[in-house]
Backbone as numpy.savetxt, mean C-alpha at the origin, in Angstrom:
# Nx Ny Nz CAx CAy CAz Cx Cy Cz
-7.11 -8.40 -8.03 -5.99 -9.28 -6.86 -5.67 -9.80 -5.92
-5.28 -10.79 -5.34 -5.33 -11.48 -4.27 -4.25 -11.32 -3.39
-4.68 -10.11 -2.77 -3.69 -9.19 -1.67 -4.25 -9.35 -0.08
-2.94 -10.24 0.93 -3.06 -10.65 2.15 -2.83 -9.06 2.74
-3.64 -8.75 3.95 -3.43 -7.95 4.52 -3.16 -8.40 6.39
-1.66 -7.77 6.08 -1.19 -7.68 8.00 -2.14 -7.20 9.01
-2.78 -7.59 10.13 -3.41 -6.56 11.05 -2.84 -5.07 10.92
-1.60 -4.69 11.14 -1.06 -3.23 10.78 -1.78 -2.99 9.65
-1.66 -2.84 8.52 -1.99 -2.57 7.51 -3.43 -2.64 7.14
-4.77 -3.21 7.89 -5.95 -3.35 7.92 -6.35 -1.98 9.05
-5.38 -1.59 10.00 -5.63 -1.37 11.20 -5.76 0.63 10.41
-4.32 0.44 9.72 -3.91 1.59 9.14 -5.19 1.99 8.27
-5.67 1.16 7.48 -6.52 1.52 5.95 -7.88 1.86 7.13
-8.26 1.82 8.07 -10.30 2.02 8.39 -9.30 3.57 9.59
-8.29 3.68 10.12 -7.53 4.79 11.19 -7.83 6.21 9.28
-7.20 5.14 8.82 -7.05 6.28 6.99 -8.20 6.68 5.86
-9.49 5.52 6.38 -10.13 5.61 5.42 -9.84 4.95 3.85
-9.03 4.51 3.59 -8.57 3.80 2.59 -8.70 2.39 2.06
-9.69 2.27 1.25 -10.00 1.27 1.18 -9.30 -0.01 0.04
-10.05 -1.27 0.24 -8.67 -2.26 -0.83 -8.87 -2.31 -1.95
-9.95 -0.71 -2.76 -9.63 -1.00 -4.35 -8.70 0.37 -4.29
-8.66 1.23 -3.17 -7.33 2.33 -3.70 -5.98 1.41 -3.51
-6.01 0.58 -2.35 -5.05 -0.56 -2.48 -4.20 -0.88 -3.93
-5.18 -1.62 -4.31 -4.90 -1.92 -5.80 -5.11 -1.32 -6.43
-5.31 -0.22 -7.07 -5.70 0.67 -7.58 -3.68 1.54 -7.45
-3.14 1.97 -6.39 -1.67 2.04 -6.19 -0.86 1.35 -6.72
-1.53 -0.28 -6.21 -0.02 -1.25 -6.25 -0.17 -1.33 -8.64
-1.09 -1.52 -8.66 -1.77 -1.28 -10.18 -0.93 -0.24 -11.49
-1.15 0.80 -10.49 -0.81 1.73 -11.24 -0.13 3.31 -10.40
1.16 3.07 -10.58 1.30 4.00 -9.32 2.33 4.78 -10.04
2.63 6.24 -9.23 2.94 7.32 -9.52 4.84 7.17 -9.54
5.24 6.34 -8.35 6.47 5.94 -7.43 6.71 4.54 -7.26
7.46 4.57 -7.40 8.16 3.06 -6.64 9.50 3.24 -6.38
9.34 3.44 -4.87 10.53 2.92 -3.68 10.82 1.76 -3.07
11.78 2.05 -2.36 11.91 1.38 -1.48 11.60 2.26 0.13
11.39 1.24 1.39 11.90 1.74 2.57 12.82 1.08 2.76
12.87 1.50 4.32 14.73 1.20 4.95 14.63 -0.32 5.13
13.73 -1.03 5.16 13.72 -2.27 4.81 14.15 -3.15 3.79
13.54 -2.42 3.00 14.69 -2.93 1.17 12.96 -3.37 0.51
11.58 -3.54 1.26 10.15 -3.28 1.11 9.97 -2.53 -0.01
8.78 -2.95 -0.91 8.84 -1.74 -1.62 7.45 -1.29 -1.73
7.56 0.15 -1.98 6.94 1.37 -1.61 6.03 1.75 -2.52
4.64 1.63 -2.78 4.41 2.12 -3.89 3.55 3.31 -3.37
3.33 4.37 -4.58 2.69 5.54 -4.26 1.85 6.23 -5.12
0.66 6.68 -4.92 0.05 6.91 -6.01 -1.26 8.31 -5.25
-1.69 8.77 -6.36 -2.69 10.22 -5.88 -4.06 9.38 -6.15
-4.68 9.31 -5.34 -6.06 8.86 -5.51 -7.13 9.94 -5.05
-7.61 10.65 -6.11 -8.26 11.74 -5.43 -7.49 12.92 -5.11
-8.04 13.24 -4.12 -6.99 14.87 -3.24 -5.85 14.03 -2.50
-5.68 12.99 -2.41 -5.41 12.11 -1.15 -3.82 11.79 -2.35
-2.56 11.45 -1.65 -1.29 11.08 -1.67 -1.40 9.35 -1.02
-1.80 7.71 -1.57 -1.50 7.16 -0.48 -0.29 6.22 -1.12
0.81 5.45 0.33 1.83 4.56 0.00 1.30 3.50 0.41
1.31 2.47 -0.19 1.74 0.92 -0.06 3.01 0.39 -0.02
2.97 -0.86 1.54 3.98 -0.86 1.19 3.80 -2.88 1.27
4.34 -3.25 0.60 4.31 -4.32 0.24 5.14 -5.20 0.76
5.50 -6.53 1.40 6.85 -7.34 1.48 7.64 -7.72 0.39
9.16 -7.51 0.16 9.67 -7.51 -0.58 10.23 -8.91 -1.11
9.60 -9.88 -0.45 9.87 -11.74 -0.56 8.11 -11.87 -0.84
7.29 -11.37 -1.04 6.45 -11.67 -1.58 4.87 -10.48 -1.58
4.87 -9.95 -2.80 4.35 -8.57 -3.03 2.82 -8.59 -3.26
2.21 -9.65 -2.88 0.85 -10.23 -2.42 0.65 -9.51 -1.13
1.64 -8.99 -0.51 0.93 -8.94 0.98 1.16 -7.88 1.45
0.73 -7.04 1.86 0.72 -5.97 1.99 1.24 -5.55 3.88
2.28 -5.01 4.24 2.44 -4.83 5.58 2.14 -3.40 5.77
1.69 -1.84 5.38 1.58 -0.92 5.93 1.21 0.02 5.19
-0.25 1.14 5.16 -1.17 1.59 4.44 -0.87 2.98 4.92
0.49 4.29 4.17 0.05 5.31 4.84 -0.29 6.19 3.50
-0.97 7.78 4.15 -1.34 9.15 3.21 -0.83 10.23 3.84
């Protein structure tokens, strides 16, 4: 996947030890898909013992806004 990460997403990934491959796995094979309060798609998936959430831009699904766990 050719993803573009916001500075915020990169910071959160480092803080939470979430790799780019974790993000890609979440986007490709998610457990839950919903939207955030701004209408951006929010993908969720169990990765190992963790549950991560990836928010992408509603107008560009290759732009990662943030990553949560």
